[in-house]
PyMOL Python script that loads the backbone (N, CA, C, O; Angstrom):
from pymol import cmd

cmd.read_pdbstr("""\
ATOM      1  N   GLY A   1     111.239  54.867  33.960  1.00  0.00           N
ATOM      2  CA  GLY A   1     111.355  56.291  34.146  1.00  0.00           C
ATOM      3  C   GLY A   1     111.202  56.695  35.609  1.00  0.00           C
ATOM      4  O   GLY A   1     110.629  55.973  36.425  1.00  0.00           O
ATOM      5  N   ARG A   2     111.721  57.845  35.897  1.00  0.00           N
ATOM      6  CA  ARG A   2     111.621  58.355  37.275  1.00  0.00           C
ATOM      7  C   ARG A   2     110.688  59.546  37.385  1.00  0.00           C
ATOM      8  O   ARG A   2     110.310  59.925  38.493  1.00  0.00           O
ATOM      9  N   VAL A   3     110.305  60.151  36.258  1.00  0.00           N
ATOM     10  CA  VAL A   3     109.397  61.301  36.272  1.00  0.00           C
ATOM     11  C   VAL A   3     108.103  60.868  35.588  1.00  0.00           C
ATOM     12  O   VAL A   3     108.089  60.494  34.415  1.00  0.00           O
ATOM     13  N   TRP A   4     107.023  60.931  36.353  1.00  0.00           N
ATOM     14  CA  TRP A   4     105.721  60.490  35.861  1.00  0.00           C
ATOM     15  C   TRP A   4     104.749  61.656  35.881  1.00  0.00           C
ATOM     16  O   TRP A   4     104.817  62.523  36.752  1.00  0.00           O
ATOM     17  N   LEU A   5     103.843  61.667  34.911  1.00  0.00           N
ATOM     18  CA  LEU A   5     102.893  62.774  34.763  1.00  0.00           C
ATOM     19  C   LEU A   5     101.463  62.278  34.868  1.00  0.00           C
ATOM     20  O   LEU A   5     101.121  61.201  34.378  1.00  0.00           O
ATOM     21  N   MET A   6     100.646  63.073  35.508  1.00  0.00           N
ATOM     22  CA  MET A   6      99.206  62.873  35.496  1.00  0.00           C
ATOM     23  C   MET A   6      98.591  64.242  35.252  1.00  0.00           C
ATOM     24  O   MET A   6      98.341  65.013  36.179  1.00  0.00           O
ATOM     25  N   VAL A   7      98.356  64.515  33.980  1.00  0.00           N
ATOM     26  CA  VAL A   7      98.003  65.866  33.557  1.00  0.00           C
ATOM     27  C   VAL A   7      96.661  65.858  32.837  1.00  0.00           C
ATOM     28  O   VAL A   7      96.390  64.980  32.018  1.00  0.00           O
ATOM     29  N   ALA A   8      95.833  66.835  33.149  1.00  0.00           N
ATOM     30  CA  ALA A   8      94.539  66.991  32.497  1.00  0.00           C
ATOM     31  C   ALA A   8      94.658  68.020  31.379  1.00  0.00           C
ATOM     32  O   ALA A   8      95.115  69.143  31.597  1.00  0.00           O
ATOM     33  N   GLY A   9      94.248  67.627  30.202  1.00  0.00           N
ATOM     34  CA  GLY A   9      94.235  68.538  29.064  1.00  0.00           C
ATOM     35  C   GLY A   9      95.369  68.281  28.096  1.00  0.00           C
ATOM     36  O   GLY A   9      96.529  68.176  28.493  1.00  0.00           O
ATOM     37  N   GLY A  10      95.024  68.178  26.814  1.00  0.00           N
ATOM     38  CA  GLY A  10      96.020  67.897  25.785  1.00  0.00           C
ATOM     39  C   GLY A  10      97.100  68.951  25.681  1.00  0.00           C
ATOM     40  O   GLY A  10      98.277  68.614  25.550  1.00  0.00           O
ATOM     41  N   GLY A  11      96.731  70.209  25.737  1.00  0.00           N
ATOM     42  CA  GLY A  11      97.734  71.271  25.676  1.00  0.00           C
ATOM     43  C   GLY A  11      98.638  71.276  26.887  1.00  0.00           C
ATOM     44  O   GLY A  11      99.848  71.472  26.773  1.00  0.00           O
ATOM     45  N   ALA A  12      98.044  71.060  28.050  1.00  0.00           N
ATOM     46  CA  ALA A  12      98.826  71.036  29.285  1.00  0.00           C
ATOM     47  C   ALA A  12      99.794  69.864  29.284  1.00  0.00           C
ATOM     48  O   ALA A  12     100.927  69.999  29.745  1.00  0.00           O
ATOM     49  N   SER A  13      99.365  68.717  28.774  1.00  0.00           N
ATOM     50  CA  SER A  13     100.246  67.540  28.774  1.00  0.00           C
ATOM     51  C   SER A  13     101.467  67.781  27.900  1.00  0.00           C
ATOM     52  O   SER A  13     102.565  67.335  28.234  1.00  0.00           O
ATOM     53  N   VAL A  14     101.292  68.469  26.803  1.00  0.00           N
ATOM     54  CA  VAL A  14     102.430  68.788  25.933  1.00  0.00           C
ATOM     55  C   VAL A  14     103.388  69.742  26.642  1.00  0.00           C
ATOM     56  O   VAL A  14     104.602  69.546  26.598  1.00  0.00           O
ATOM     57  N   ILE A  15     102.857  70.759  27.286  1.00  0.00           N
ATOM     58  CA  ILE A  15     103.697  71.726  27.998  1.00  0.00           C
ATOM     59  C   ILE A  15     104.449  71.053  29.139  1.00  0.00           C
ATOM     60  O   ILE A  15     105.645  71.288  29.311  1.00  0.00           O
ATOM     61  N   TYR A  16     103.771  70.224  29.919  1.00  0.00           N
ATOM     62  CA  TYR A  16     104.443  69.521  31.022  1.00  0.00           C
ATOM     63  C   TYR A  16     105.562  68.632  30.482  1.00  0.00           C
ATOM     64  O   TYR A  16     106.676  68.648  31.006  1.00  0.00           O
ATOM     65  N   THR A  17     105.269  67.859  29.440  1.00  0.00           N
ATOM     66  CA  THR A  17     106.266  66.958  28.871  1.00  0.00           C
ATOM     67  C   THR A  17     107.447  67.733  28.304  1.00  0.00           C
ATOM     68  O   THR A  17     108.597  67.365  28.542  1.00  0.00           O
ATOM     69  N   ASP A  18     107.182  68.795  27.564  1.00  0.00           N
ATOM     70  CA  ASP A  18     108.262  69.622  27.031  1.00  0.00           C
ATOM     71  C   ASP A  18     109.110  70.214  28.145  1.00  0.00           C
ATOM     72  O   ASP A  18     110.333  70.290  28.020  1.00  0.00           O
ATOM     73  N   THR A  19     108.476  70.631  29.228  1.00  0.00           N
ATOM     74  CA  THR A  19     109.208  71.222  30.349  1.00  0.00           C
ATOM     75  C   THR A  19     110.111  70.194  31.020  1.00  0.00           C
ATOM     76  O   THR A  19     111.249  70.506  31.371  1.00  0.00           O
ATOM     77  N   VAL A  20     109.622  68.983  31.199  1.00  0.00           N
ATOM     78  CA  VAL A  20     110.462  67.919  31.766  1.00  0.00           C
ATOM     79  C   VAL A  20     111.704  67.739  30.885  1.00  0.00           C
ATOM     80  O   VAL A  20     112.820  67.630  31.393  1.00  0.00           O
ATOM     81  N   GLY A  21     111.506  67.710  29.580  1.00  0.00           N
ATOM     82  CA  GLY A  21     112.632  67.600  28.660  1.00  0.00           C
ATOM     83  C   GLY A  21     113.557  68.797  28.719  1.00  0.00           C
ATOM     84  O   GLY A  21     114.777  68.640  28.740  1.00  0.00           O
ATOM     85  N   ASP A  22     112.988  69.989  28.746  1.00  0.00           N
ATOM     86  CA  ASP A  22     113.791  71.219  28.811  1.00  0.00           C
ATOM     87  C   ASP A  22     114.641  71.281  30.075  1.00  0.00           C
ATOM     88  O   ASP A  22     115.717  71.879  30.077  1.00  0.00           O
ATOM     89  N   LEU A  23     114.160  70.666  31.141  1.00  0.00           N
ATOM     90  CA  LEU A  23     114.906  70.663  32.405  1.00  0.00           C
ATOM     91  C   LEU A  23     115.957  69.552  32.456  1.00  0.00           C
ATOM     92  O   LEU A  23     116.637  69.374  33.466  1.00  0.00           O
ATOM     93  N   GLY A  24     116.078  68.812  31.356  1.00  0.00           N
ATOM     94  CA  GLY A  24     117.115  67.791  31.259  1.00  0.00           C
ATOM     95  C   GLY A  24     116.707  66.400  31.699  1.00  0.00           C
ATOM     96  O   GLY A  24     117.566  65.544  31.913  1.00  0.00           O
ATOM     97  N   PHE A  25     115.411  66.157  31.839  1.00  0.00           N
ATOM     98  CA  PHE A  25     114.946  64.862  32.332  1.00  0.00           C
ATOM     99  C   PHE A  25     114.169  64.056  31.287  1.00  0.00           C
ATOM    100  O   PHE A  25     113.390  63.173  31.645  1.00  0.00           O
ATOM    101  N   ALA A  26     114.372  64.346  30.016  1.00  0.00           N
ATOM    102  CA  ALA A  26     113.631  63.634  28.968  1.00  0.00           C
ATOM    103  C   ALA A  26     113.859  62.126  29.052  1.00  0.00           C
ATOM    104  O   ALA A  26     112.924  61.349  28.858  1.00  0.00           O
ATOM    105  N   GLN A  27     115.075  61.712  29.336  1.00  0.00           N
ATOM    106  CA  GLN A  27     115.387  60.281  29.418  1.00  0.00           C
ATOM    107  C   GLN A  27     114.752  59.631  30.653  1.00  0.00           C
ATOM    108  O   GLN A  27     114.659  58.406  30.735  1.00  0.00           O
ATOM    109  N   GLU A  28     114.323  60.442  31.596  1.00  0.00           N
ATOM    110  CA  GLU A  28     113.719  59.926  32.830  1.00  0.00           C
ATOM    111  C   GLU A  28     112.198  59.920  32.782  1.00  0.00           C
ATOM    112  O   GLU A  28     111.551  59.477  33.731  1.00  0.00           O
ATOM    113  N   LEU A  29     111.622  60.405  31.690  1.00  0.00           N
ATOM    114  CA  LEU A  29     110.167  60.483  31.578  1.00  0.00           C
ATOM    115  C   LEU A  29     109.580  59.078  31.496  1.00  0.00           C
ATOM    116  O   LEU A  29     109.929  58.298  30.611  1.00  0.00           O
ATOM    117  N   GLY A  30     108.685  58.768  32.429  1.00  0.00           N
ATOM    118  CA  GLY A  30     108.103  57.434  32.495  1.00  0.00           C
ATOM    119  C   GLY A  30     106.867  57.258  31.636  1.00  0.00           C
ATOM    120  O   GLY A  30     106.537  56.139  31.243  1.00  0.00           O
ATOM    121  N   ASN A  31     106.181  58.350  31.341  1.00  0.00           N
ATOM    122  CA  ASN A  31     104.950  58.235  30.565  1.00  0.00           C
ATOM    123  C   ASN A  31     104.639  59.550  29.865  1.00  0.00           C
ATOM    124  O   ASN A  31     105.166  60.610  30.205  1.00  0.00           O
ATOM    125  N   TYR A  32     103.765  59.437  28.880  1.00  0.00           N
ATOM    126  CA  TYR A  32     103.126  60.605  28.298  1.00  0.00           C
ATOM    127  C   TYR A  32     101.656  60.254  28.212  1.00  0.00           C
ATOM    128  O   TYR A  32     101.284  59.267  27.578  1.00  0.00           O
ATOM    129  N   GLY A  33     100.839  61.038  28.833  1.00  0.00           N
ATOM    130  CA  GLY A  33      99.405  60.789  28.798  1.00  0.00           C
ATOM    131  C   GLY A  33      98.659  61.989  29.327  1.00  0.00           C
ATOM    132  O   GLY A  33      99.246  62.905  29.902  1.00  0.00           O
ATOM    133  N   GLU A  34      97.378  61.971  29.127  1.00  0.00           N
ATOM    134  CA  GLU A  34      96.535  63.030  29.661  1.00  0.00           C
ATOM    135  C   GLU A  34      95.128  62.498  29.812  1.00  0.00           C
ATOM    136  O   GLU A  34      94.717  61.562  29.127  1.00  0.00           O
ATOM    137  N   TYR A  35      94.406  63.109  30.716  1.00  0.00           N
ATOM    138  CA  TYR A  35      93.003  62.740  30.863  1.00  0.00           C
ATOM    139  C   TYR A  35      92.186  64.001  30.719  1.00  0.00           C
ATOM    140  O   TYR A  35      92.350  64.967  31.464  1.00  0.00           O
ATOM    141  N   SER A  36      91.307  63.967  29.746  1.00  0.00           N
ATOM    142  CA  SER A  36      90.421  65.106  29.514  1.00  0.00           C
ATOM    143  C   SER A  36      89.142  64.573  28.898  1.00  0.00           C
ATOM    144  O   SER A  36      88.952  63.361  28.796  1.00  0.00           O
ATOM    145  N   GLY A  37      88.287  65.457  28.498  1.00  0.00           N
ATOM    146  CA  GLY A  37      87.003  65.033  27.950  1.00  0.00           C
ATOM    147  C   GLY A  37      85.970  64.750  29.013  1.00  0.00           C
ATOM    148  O   GLY A  37      85.030  63.985  28.795  1.00  0.00           O
ATOM    149  N   ALA A  38      86.147  65.373  30.173  1.00  0.00           N
ATOM    150  CA  ALA A  38      85.210  65.235  31.284  1.00  0.00           C
ATOM    151  C   ALA A  38      85.078  63.789  31.769  1.00  0.00           C
ATOM    152  O   ALA A  38      83.972  63.251  31.805  1.00  0.00           O
ATOM    153  N   PRO A  39      86.204  63.152  32.143  1.00  0.00           N
ATOM    154  CA  PRO A  39      86.098  61.776  32.655  1.00  0.00           C
ATOM    155  C   PRO A  39      85.329  61.752  33.966  1.00  0.00           C
ATOM    156  O   PRO A  39      85.380  62.695  34.756  1.00  0.00           O
ATOM    157  N   ASN A  40      84.617  60.653  34.179  1.00  0.00           N
ATOM    158  CA  ASN A  40      83.892  60.537  35.439  1.00  0.00           C
ATOM    159  C   ASN A  40      84.853  60.095  36.544  1.00  0.00           C
ATOM    160  O   ASN A  40      86.037  59.869  36.296  1.00  0.00           O
ATOM    161  N   THR A  41      84.335  59.977  37.746  1.00  0.00           N
ATOM    162  CA  THR A  41      85.175  59.646  38.895  1.00  0.00           C
ATOM    163  C   THR A  41      85.866  58.304  38.718  1.00  0.00           C
ATOM    164  O   THR A  41      87.056  58.182  39.011  1.00  0.00           O
ATOM    165  N   ASN A  42      85.150  57.303  38.248  1.00  0.00           N
ATOM    166  CA  ASN A  42      85.738  55.978  38.075  1.00  0.00           C
ATOM    167  C   ASN A  42      86.831  55.981  37.002  1.00  0.00           C
ATOM    168  O   ASN A  42      87.876  55.355  37.185  1.00  0.00           O
ATOM    169  N   GLU A  43      86.605  56.668  35.903  1.00  0.00           N
ATOM    170  CA  GLU A  43      87.617  56.738  34.848  1.00  0.00           C
ATOM    171  C   GLU A  43      88.887  57.429  35.350  1.00  0.00           C
ATOM    172  O   GLU A  43      89.998  56.995  35.044  1.00  0.00           O
ATOM    173  N   THR A  44      88.721  58.484  36.108  1.00  0.00           N
ATOM    174  CA  THR A  44      89.869  59.184  36.679  1.00  0.00           C
ATOM    175  C   THR A  44      90.602  58.287  37.666  1.00  0.00           C
ATOM    176  O   THR A  44      91.832  58.246  37.674  1.00  0.00           O
ATOM    177  N   TYR A  45      89.866  57.579  38.486  1.00  0.00           N
ATOM    178  CA  TYR A  45      90.455  56.636  39.437  1.00  0.00           C
ATOM    179  C   TYR A  45      91.260  55.559  38.706  1.00  0.00           C
ATOM    180  O   TYR A  45      92.394  55.268  39.088  1.00  0.00           O
ATOM    181  N   GLN A  46      90.688  54.973  37.671  1.00  0.00           N
ATOM    182  CA  GLN A  46      91.372  53.914  36.923  1.00  0.00           C
ATOM    183  C   GLN A  46      92.641  54.446  36.255  1.00  0.00           C
ATOM    184  O   GLN A  46      93.659  53.754  36.226  1.00  0.00           O
ATOM    185  N   TYR A  47      92.590  55.653  35.726  1.00  0.00           N
ATOM    186  CA  TYR A  47      93.770  56.251  35.110  1.00  0.00           C
ATOM    187  C   TYR A  47      94.856  56.470  36.169  1.00  0.00           C
ATOM    188  O   TYR A  47      96.018  56.130  35.950  1.00  0.00           O
ATOM    189  N   ALA A  48      94.475  57.034  37.307  1.00  0.00           N
ATOM    190  CA  ALA A  48      95.441  57.273  38.393  1.00  0.00           C
ATOM    191  C   ALA A  48      96.025  55.952  38.879  1.00  0.00           C
ATOM    192  O   ALA A  48      97.227  55.854  39.122  1.00  0.00           O
ATOM    193  N   ARG A  49      95.190  54.954  39.018  1.00  0.00           N
ATOM    194  CA  ARG A  49      95.651  53.639  39.468  1.00  0.00           C
ATOM    195  C   ARG A  49      96.673  53.057  38.488  1.00  0.00           C
ATOM    196  O   ARG A  49      97.687  52.498  38.906  1.00  0.00           O
ATOM    197  N   THR A  50      96.411  53.187  37.202  1.00  0.00           N
ATOM    198  CA  THR A  50      97.326  52.672  36.184  1.00  0.00           C
ATOM    199  C   THR A  50      98.661  53.411  36.217  1.00  0.00           C
ATOM    200  O   THR A  50      99.719  52.782  36.178  1.00  0.00           O
ATOM    201  N   VAL A  51      98.618  54.738  36.289  1.00  0.00           N
ATOM    202  CA  VAL A  51      99.852  55.526  36.337  1.00  0.00           C
ATOM    203  C   VAL A  51     100.671  55.149  37.568  1.00  0.00           C
ATOM    204  O   VAL A  51     101.874  54.913  37.465  1.00  0.00           O
ATOM    205  N   LEU A  52     100.027  55.093  38.726  1.00  0.00           N
ATOM    206  CA  LEU A  52     100.746  54.752  39.955  1.00  0.00           C
ATOM    207  C   LEU A  52     101.296  53.327  39.923  1.00  0.00           C
ATOM    208  O   LEU A  52     102.399  53.079  40.411  1.00  0.00           O
ATOM    209  N   SER A  53     100.550  52.410  39.364  1.00  0.00           N
ATOM    210  CA  SER A  53     101.016  51.033  39.255  1.00  0.00           C
ATOM    211  C   SER A  53     102.269  50.943  38.381  1.00  0.00           C
ATOM    212  O   SER A  53     103.235  50.264  38.730  1.00  0.00           O
ATOM    213  N   CYS A  54     102.241  51.628  37.257  1.00  0.00           N
ATOM    214  CA  CYS A  54     103.413  51.631  36.369  1.00  0.00           C
ATOM    215  C   CYS A  54     104.599  52.344  37.016  1.00  0.00           C
ATOM    216  O   CYS A  54     105.737  51.889  36.908  1.00  0.00           O
ATOM    217  N   ALA A  55     104.330  53.451  37.680  1.00  0.00           N
ATOM    218  CA  ALA A  55     105.405  54.254  38.289  1.00  0.00           C
ATOM    219  C   ALA A  55     106.114  53.507  39.416  1.00  0.00           C
ATOM    220  O   ALA A  55     107.281  53.772  39.703  1.00  0.00           O
ATOM    221  N   THR A  56     105.415  52.583  40.047  1.00  0.00           N
ATOM    222  CA  THR A  56     105.999  51.880  41.195  1.00  0.00           C
ATOM    223  C   THR A  56     106.318  50.414  40.891  1.00  0.00           C
ATOM    224  O   THR A  56     106.668  49.666  41.804  1.00  0.00           O
ATOM    225  N   ALA A  57     106.206  49.994  39.647  1.00  0.00           N
ATOM    226  CA  ALA A  57     106.345  48.585  39.286  1.00  0.00           C
ATOM    227  C   ALA A  57     107.756  48.039  39.471  1.00  0.00           C
ATOM    228  O   ALA A  57     107.913  46.918  39.956  1.00  0.00           O
ATOM    229  N   ASN A  58     108.766  48.783  39.106  1.00  0.00           N
ATOM    230  CA  ASN A  58     110.141  48.279  39.132  1.00  0.00           C
ATOM    231  C   ASN A  58     111.009  49.159  40.014  1.00  0.00           C
ATOM    232  O   ASN A  58     111.727  50.030  39.524  1.00  0.00           O
ATOM    233  N   SER A  59     110.940  48.932  41.287  1.00  0.00           N
ATOM    234  CA  SER A  59     111.706  49.749  42.226  1.00  0.00           C
ATOM    235  C   SER A  59     113.197  49.498  42.058  1.00  0.00           C
ATOM    236  O   SER A  59     113.669  48.365  42.156  1.00  0.00           O
ATOM    237  N   ASP A  60     113.922  50.570  41.805  1.00  0.00           N
ATOM    238  CA  ASP A  60     115.377  50.464  41.655  1.00  0.00           C
ATOM    239  C   ASP A  60     116.105  51.253  42.743  1.00  0.00           C
ATOM    240  O   ASP A  60     117.323  51.422  42.697  1.00  0.00           O
ATOM    241  N   GLY A  61     115.334  51.732  43.722  1.00  0.00           N
ATOM    242  CA  GLY A  61     115.936  52.468  44.826  1.00  0.00           C
ATOM    243  C   GLY A  61     116.149  53.947  44.558  1.00  0.00           C
ATOM    244  O   GLY A  61     116.537  54.690  45.460  1.00  0.00           O
ATOM    245  N   ARG A  62     115.902  54.385  43.330  1.00  0.00           N
ATOM    246  CA  ARG A  62     116.076  55.803  43.008  1.00  0.00           C
ATOM    247  C   ARG A  62     114.761  56.554  43.238  1.00  0.00           C
ATOM    248  O   ARG A  62     113.675  55.998  43.077  1.00  0.00           O
ATOM    249  N   ALA A  63     114.884  57.815  43.613  1.00  0.00           N
ATOM    250  CA  ALA A  63     113.697  58.642  43.853  1.00  0.00           C
ATOM    251  C   ALA A  63     112.905  58.809  42.557  1.00  0.00           C
ATOM    252  O   ALA A  63     113.462  58.802  41.459  1.00  0.00           O
ATOM    253  N   ARG A  64     111.602  58.958  42.715  1.00  0.00           N
ATOM    254  CA  ARG A  64     110.712  59.186  41.580  1.00  0.00           C
ATOM    255  C   ARG A  64     109.833  60.391  41.884  1.00  0.00           C
ATOM    256  O   ARG A  64     109.638  60.770  43.039  1.00  0.00           O
ATOM    257  N   ALA A  65     109.314  60.977  40.823  1.00  0.00           N
ATOM    258  CA  ALA A  65     108.446  62.143  40.977  1.00  0.00           C
ATOM    259  C   ALA A  65     107.168  61.919  40.189  1.00  0.00           C
ATOM    260  O   ALA A  65     107.198  61.384  39.081  1.00  0.00           O
ATOM    261  N   LEU A  66     106.052  62.330  40.762  1.00  0.00           N
ATOM    262  CA  LEU A  66     104.768  62.322  40.078  1.00  0.00           C
ATOM    263  C   LEU A  66     104.288  63.764  40.029  1.00  0.00           C
ATOM    264  O   LEU A  66     104.029  64.375  41.065  1.00  0.00           O
ATOM    265  N   LEU A  67     104.170  64.302  38.822  1.00  0.00           N
ATOM    266  CA  LEU A  67     103.685  65.667  38.631  1.00  0.00           C
ATOM    267  C   LEU A  67     102.218  65.600  38.240  1.00  0.00           C
ATOM    268  O   LEU A  67     101.850  64.942  37.267  1.00  0.00           O
ATOM    269  N   ILE A  68     101.385  66.291  39.013  1.00  0.00           N
ATOM    270  CA  ILE A  68      99.947  66.305  38.763  1.00  0.00           C
ATOM    271  C   ILE A  68      99.539  67.736  38.457  1.00  0.00           C
ATOM    272  O   ILE A  68      99.867  68.652  39.211  1.00  0.00           O
ATOM    273  N   GLY A  69      98.838  67.929  37.375  1.00  0.00           N
ATOM    274  CA  GLY A  69      98.421  69.283  37.035  1.00  0.00           C
ATOM    275  C   GLY A  69      97.581  69.304  35.782  1.00  0.00           C
ATOM    276  O   GLY A  69      97.097  68.271  35.320  1.00  0.00           O
ATOM    277  N   GLY A  70      97.415  70.485  35.242  1.00  0.00           N
ATOM    278  CA  GLY A  70      96.664  70.602  34.005  1.00  0.00           C
ATOM    279  C   GLY A  70      96.155  71.999  33.777  1.00  0.00           C
ATOM    280  O   GLY A  70      96.372  72.919  34.566  1.00  0.00           O
ATOM    281  N   GLY A  71      95.487  72.113  32.691  1.00  0.00           N
ATOM    282  CA  GLY A  71      94.882  73.385  32.325  1.00  0.00           C
ATOM    283  C   GLY A  71      93.403  73.361  32.652  1.00  0.00           C
ATOM    284  O   GLY A  71      92.863  72.340  33.077  1.00  0.00           O
ATOM    285  N   ILE A  72      92.770  74.467  32.454  1.00  0.00           N
ATOM    286  CA  ILE A  72      91.328  74.579  32.672  1.00  0.00           C
ATOM    287  C   ILE A  72      90.652  74.484  31.306  1.00  0.00           C
ATOM    288  O   ILE A  72      91.000  75.216  30.379  1.00  0.00           O
ATOM    289  N   ALA A  73      89.707  73.598  31.193  1.00  0.00           N
ATOM    290  CA  ALA A  73      88.989  73.427  29.929  1.00  0.00           C
ATOM    291  C   ALA A  73      87.503  73.533  30.192  1.00  0.00           C
ATOM    292  O   ALA A  73      87.026  73.263  31.294  1.00  0.00           O
ATOM    293  N   ASN A  74      86.786  73.930  29.166  1.00  0.00           N
ATOM    294  CA  ASN A  74      85.348  74.032  29.275  1.00  0.00           C
ATOM    295  C   ASN A  74      84.741  73.084  28.256  1.00  0.00           C
ATOM    296  O   ASN A  74      84.820  73.327  27.051  1.00  0.00           O
ATOM    297  N   PHE A  75      84.137  72.009  28.733  1.00  0.00           N
ATOM    298  CA  PHE A  75      83.530  71.021  27.847  1.00  0.00           C
ATOM    299  C   PHE A  75      82.027  71.192  27.747  1.00  0.00           C
ATOM    300  O   PHE A  75      81.312  70.254  27.395  1.00  0.00           O
ATOM    301  N   THR A  76      81.544  72.394  28.057  1.00  0.00           N
ATOM    302  CA  THR A  76      80.113  72.666  27.997  1.00  0.00           C
ATOM    303  C   THR A  76      79.641  72.694  26.556  1.00  0.00           C
ATOM    304  O   THR A  76      80.247  73.354  25.712  1.00  0.00           O
ATOM    305  N   ASN A  77      78.581  71.992  26.278  1.00  0.00           N
ATOM    306  CA  ASN A  77      78.000  72.010  24.945  1.00  0.00           C
ATOM    307  C   ASN A  77      77.221  73.318  24.792  1.00  0.00           C
ATOM    308  O   ASN A  77      76.191  73.527  25.433  1.00  0.00           O
ATOM    309  N   GLY A  78      77.730  74.176  23.942  1.00  0.00           N
ATOM    310  CA  GLY A  78      77.112  75.474  23.747  1.00  0.00           C
ATOM    311  C   GLY A  78      75.971  75.469  22.750  1.00  0.00           C
ATOM    312  O   GLY A  78      75.370  76.510  22.486  1.00  0.00           O
ATOM    313  N   GLY A  79      75.666  74.308  22.193  1.00  0.00           N
ATOM    314  CA  GLY A  79      74.553  74.202  21.252  1.00  0.00           C
ATOM    315  C   GLY A  79      74.896  74.727  19.863  1.00  0.00           C
ATOM    316  O   GLY A  79      74.002  75.093  19.099  1.00  0.00           O
ATOM    317  N   PHE A  80      76.161  74.766  19.539  1.00  0.00           N
ATOM    318  CA  PHE A  80      76.544  75.279  18.209  1.00  0.00           C
ATOM    319  C   PHE A  80      76.509  74.204  17.168  1.00  0.00           C
ATOM    320  O   PHE A  80      76.802  74.464  16.002  1.00  0.00           O
TER     321      PHE A  80
END
""", "prot")
cmd.dss("prot")
cmd.show_as("cartoon", "prot")
cmd.util.cbc("prot")
cmd.orient("prot")
């Protein structure tokens, strides 16, 4: 794939993926994934490293895009 995503939040990942498809690039989508649940720094680093490794693994000379984004979530335990 030529379009790669690194998106935080399950809802945001669906919207980003749907938008890539709506723009005509569904066949170019390299991954579907999301990181949420309050990952620590190391977990986020490992996820980013994996995405970047996969995105750059098979260079075919064509341009690639990495979209980074997400929604805002509150994982605070409210004691309910």
